[in-house]
C-alpha positions, 0 to 999 in steps of 0.5 A, a space after each residue: 850156839 851157831 854163833 859160837 860154832 861160826 866164831 871158833 871155826 872161823 878162827 881155827 881155819 889154817 891160814 897164817 893170820 888165823 894162826 895168830 889168834 886166840 880165843 880169850 873166852 866164850 860168854 852166852 853167844 859172845 866171843 872174846 879174841 886176841 889176834 897179833 900182827 897188828 895187835 887187835 883184841 875184839 868181842 863179836 857175835 853173829 845174828 840169831 835166826 834168819 837167812 844166810 847168804 852164800 859167800 860170807 857170814 854177818 857179825 857184829 865186832 867190837 875192836 880194841 887196837 892198842 897200836 892206834 889206841 882205838 877202843 870200841 870201834 864198831 864193825 857190822 857185817 850185813 846179812 845182804 848187800 846194802 842198796 847205795 843210799 839206803 839208811 843203816 838202822 841200828 836199834 837197841 831195845 828202844 834206842 835208835 842210832 843211825 849207822 854209816 854204811 857201804 856194801 856189806 859193811 856198817 859202823 859208827 859214824 864217828 868215835 863219839 857214836 862208837 862209845 855211845 853204842 857200846 854203852 847201849 850194847 853193854 846194858 841192852 837186851 837185844 839189838 837189830 840192824 835194819 837196811 834195804 838190800 841191793 834189791 829192795 827188800 827189807 833187811 833186818 839182823 837180829 842179835 841176842 846181847 846176853 854175854 856181850 857185855 863180858 865179852 866186850 870187858 874181856 877183850 878190852 882187858 886182853 889188849 890194855 895188858 898188851 900195852 
């Protein structure tokens, strides 16, 4: 429920961009949203448990950008600043993927990896993102994947209807 609360609160803040965002639906711990200017639809969630840093909230988002013909683009906001040179690993059930990353962000290294990771998320049970923080401590962000496939489909359909 914390993920849903975060998503709804962050999308209802009084700003010009936030005013153009619409909730498509909430599916377990995942939400699907549509945003104008530039058009984008996305599914997102935040990690379960763990400490929360001040100043930002970690999340995972899978975006569709119809104006750019980009589909299923991954973005991970880490719970801690990543140490330069440290690998960022994504583990979905028994599969491991290496992500590209810098600062507090990580992403798939290419379009092919985006598609492979999204397929694994759709059928997986849980995932975690791991790296070393700028202080050298292990960072592990845990996610539940229940509702992910439905939220991803809802976001994809919402943007397909716009095109």
